Structure formats: C-alpha cells, structure tokens
C-alpha positions as CSV (number, residue, x, y, z in Angstrom):
1,M,0.0,0.0,0.0
2,R,1.4,3.2,-1.1
3,G,0.8,6.6,0.7
4,F,1.1,10.2,-0.4
5,T,4.5,11.8,-0.8
6,L,5.2,15.2,0.8
7,I,5.1,16.8,-2.7
8,E,1.7,15.4,-3.4
9,I,0.3,16.6,-0.1
10,L,1.7,20.1,-0.7
11,I,0.2,20.2,-4.2
12,Y,-3.2,19.0,-3.0
13,S,-3.1,21.4,-0.1
14,A,-2.3,24.3,-2.5
15,I,-5.2,23.3,-4.9
16,V,-7.7,23.1,-2.0
17,T,-6.4,26.5,-0.6
18,I,-6.8,28.1,-4.1
19,I,-10.3,26.7,-4.5
20,F,-11.3,27.9,-1.0
21,S,-9.8,31.3,-1.6
22,F,-11.8,31.8,-4.8
23,S,-14.9,30.6,-3.1
24,L,-14.5,33.2,-0.3
25,L,-13.8,35.9,-2.8
26,A,-16.9,35.0,-4.8
27,V,-19.1,35.0,-1.7
28,Y,-17.7,38.4,-0.6
29,Q,-18.3,39.9,-4.1
30,I,-21.9,38.6,-4.0
31,I,-22.5,40.2,-0.6
32,D,-20.8,43.4,-1.6
33,S,-22.8,43.6,-4.8
34,D,-26.1,43.1,-2.9
35,E,-25.2,46.0,-0.6
36,R,-24.3,48.2,-3.5
37,V,-27.6,47.5,-5.3
38,F,-29.5,48.2,-2.0
39,S,-27.7,51.5,-1.5
40,R,-28.4,52.6,-5.1
41,E,-32.1,51.7,-4.8
42,E,-32.3,53.6,-1.5
43,L,-30.8,56.7,-3.2
44,T,-33.3,56.5,-6.1
45,A,-36.2,55.8,-3.7
46,N,-35.3,58.8,-1.5
47,Q,-34.8,61.0,-4.6
48,K,-38.3,60.1,-6.0
49,F,-40.1,60.4,-2.6
50,L,-38.5,63.8,-1.8
51,L,-39.4,65.2,-5.3
52,Q,-43.0,64.0,-4.8
53,K,-43.3,65.6,-1.4
54,I,-41.9,68.9,-2.7
55,S,-44.3,68.8,-5.6
56,W,-47.2,68.0,-3.1
57,A,-46.2,71.0,-0.9
58,L,-46.3,73.3,-3.9
59,Q,-49.9,72.3,-4.9
60,N,-52.8,74.5,-3.8
61,V,-50.5,77.1,-2.3
62,D,-51.8,80.3,-1.0
63,T,-48.5,82.0,-0.1
64,V,-44.8,81.2,-0.5
65,N,-43.3,82.5,2.8
66,S,-39.7,81.8,1.9
67,P,-37.7,82.1,-0.1
68,A,-38.8,85.5,-1.2
69,A,-39.6,86.1,-4.8
70,G,-36.3,86.3,-6.8
71,A,-34.3,84.9,-3.9
72,G,-33.0,81.5,-2.8
73,G,-32.4,79.8,0.5
74,P,-31.9,76.5,2.3
75,G,-35.6,76.1,3.2
76,L,-39.0,76.3,1.8
77,S,-42.0,77.6,3.7
78,V,-45.5,77.7,2.1
79,N,-49.1,78.2,3.3
80,K,-51.5,75.8,1.5
81,L,-55.2,76.7,0.9
82,N,-57.6,75.0,3.3
83,Y,-54.8,73.2,5.1
84,P,-55.1,73.2,8.9
85,Y,-51.4,72.9,9.7
86,N,-49.8,75.9,7.9
87,P,-47.1,76.7,7.3
88,L,-45.4,73.7,5.7
89,V,-41.7,74.0,6.0
90,I,-39.1,71.8,4.2
91,S,-35.6,72.1,5.6
92,L,-32.3,70.3,6.2
93,D,-31.6,69.0,9.7
94,N,-28.4,67.0,10.4
95,G,-28.2,65.5,6.9
96,A,-31.9,64.7,6.6
97,V,-34.7,66.6,4.9
98,K,-37.6,67.2,7.2
99,L,-41.2,68.5,6.6
100,T,-42.6,70.5,9.5
101,S,-46.3,70.8,9.5
102,G,-47.8,72.5,12.5
103,A,-45.8,71.2,15.5
104,T,-44.8,67.9,13.8
105,A,-41.5,67.3,12.0
106,T,-41.5,64.3,9.6
107,P,-38.3,63.1,7.9
108,L,-38.6,62.9,4.2
109,T,-35.3,61.0,3.8
110,N,-34.1,58.0,5.7
111,D,-30.9,57.0,7.5
112,Y,-29.5,55.2,4.4
113,V,-28.8,58.6,2.7
114,N,-27.2,61.8,3.7
115,V,-28.4,65.1,2.2
116,S,-25.4,67.4,1.8
117,G,-27.1,70.3,0.1
118,L,-30.7,71.7,-0.1
119,N,-31.5,74.9,-1.9
120,F,-34.8,76.5,-3.0
121,E,-35.0,79.3,-5.5
122,H,-38.2,81.3,-5.9
123,L,-38.6,82.2,-9.6
124,N,-41.2,84.2,-11.4
125,F,-42.2,83.5,-15.0
126,S,-44.5,86.2,-16.4
127,G,-46.4,86.4,-13.1
128,Q,-46.4,82.6,-12.4
129,S,-44.3,81.5,-9.4
130,A,-42.1,78.5,-9.6
131,I,-39.7,76.9,-7.1
132,R,-36.4,75.5,-8.3
133,A,-35.3,72.8,-5.9
134,T,-31.7,71.6,-5.8
135,V,-30.9,68.7,-3.5
136,A,-27.7,66.5,-3.3
137,L,-28.1,63.0,-1.8
138,E,-25.3,60.6,-1.1
139,N,-24.3,57.4,0.6
140,K,-21.1,55.4,0.6
141,F,-21.8,53.8,-2.8
142,G,-23.0,56.8,-4.8
143,T,-24.6,60.2,-5.2
144,T,-27.6,61.6,-6.9
145,T,-29.2,65.0,-7.3
146,I,-32.5,66.6,-7.7
147,D,-32.6,69.7,-9.9
148,A,-36.2,70.4,-10.6
149,T,-38.4,73.5,-11.3
150,I,-41.9,73.1,-10.0
151,T,-44.7,75.5,-10.8
152,V,-46.6,76.8,-7.7
153,K,-50.3,76.1,-8.2
C-alpha cells in the first residue's frame, strides 16, 4: 500500500487552498454587490419620494413665505389653501430633509442617505411663481441630485 508523498500533499493542499480562496472571494463579491444594489435603490427611492413631497407641498399654495420672490435659500415655507397645519416647512436637519407641518416634523429622507445640500430658489415666469429645488443626496456607494423646477399652483 502506497501513501502520499510530501510533494503530493503540498500540491493537493495548494489546490484546496486556491479553491477555498476563490470561493470566499466570490461570496464576498456577491454580498458586496447586494449591498451596492440596495444602496443605489435607496438613493433612487429617497430622490423620488423627496421630489414627490416637494411637488405636493407646492400644490394649492396660498402663499410662498420663503424664499422671497427672486431669492433663494436652504428652506421652503408655504401656506396651503384650506390646510389646517400651515405653514409647511421643508428644511435640512443634520443630513436629513424634514417636513414640518404645525408642530410635527417628519423626515422625508431615511438613514440610508445623507443630504449634503438643499436649496430652493423662488422664480417668477410672467407672473407665475415657480420653485427650483436643488438637492444632493449621497451614501457610501453613490450620489444623486434633484434639480427640478416646479410651478406653484
């Protein structure tokens, strides 16, 4: 009965080590890829939700409190017609965008993104008010921006 030589054992050990290493690398890449996809989806979802809420805030508006016409600023304050919790204020607070309505502040972005810039510009097009919203959202895997002009209705 013949056993393995030292050379054969070393070769087989090297082959098993290489296979194990590639398996670990593949598993790590799958996990990392899943986290990247999740983070990108969170950026997109936060971007869409925030744009929808800004658009909602600018419907049925009685008065734009800030920014003043022709000016810009880091927050938006409006009074809506027949809305009991005026004013609606959209502002940046510690990397999150918040909507304050009455005494309640509700986050419009979640903990998976950081908002690094929020700016509103009050424009006037032939007597029609519009708000240009610029927002920069980021997380560790990417960045996205909102740059939209919404007519005040």
